[in-house]
C-alpha angles and dihedrals in degrees: 000000000000089000093053095047089048094051091047088053092049090049093048089053097048092049093051093045088050091053091046091055092044088057095047096040096070090056095048091043092053092049094049087049089052090048093052091047094052089047089053090049089058094056112107095015124131117200119198108212143178120225120206120189112239091224123055100056119216091347094059113120115244112223124199120218139162123234111205124198109200135156093350094311139097131220143170124224091216098048091041085065088057091052100265110149124213109271136197113261134208123229134207131181124217127211093256092053097260114150116221117195126182135181142163121221130190138201125182091217102038108028132229134335126196117198127189117175131180119201105197133203085269090063096239119128119222130171154117136280118196117188128186116192124212092266092058095256112148124215120185127191141179115216137194129186119246095198138025 
């Protein structure tokens, strides 16, 4: 009798969990579909950006660069000159529609670079680049797109 009762309880829990996951799954599935679509929309896009060092105040020299999304990878024209290869990137989607992308690039001769960019509902890309050279020096930049 106890076994039948226990099996009934287990069956009840499994059926209810299945229905809970069935209700949640479409929402998660839809969000993943939107993220894949947004990542695809980035493909083939070039973004002109201005990089400003976080240190240095008003005297900090602004640099221009171009971020390129191509074939599921992202690259920087300036960093490519230093030996950084295009890398895969991850994408997240915020509730307000902001797209967040992130990647890490490496170069044997120039170190590591960490990128994080946000493309808001206004279509402007803003973000941070943090570079660490092979000697351990860190260079942090804010960036903003100057075109869409």
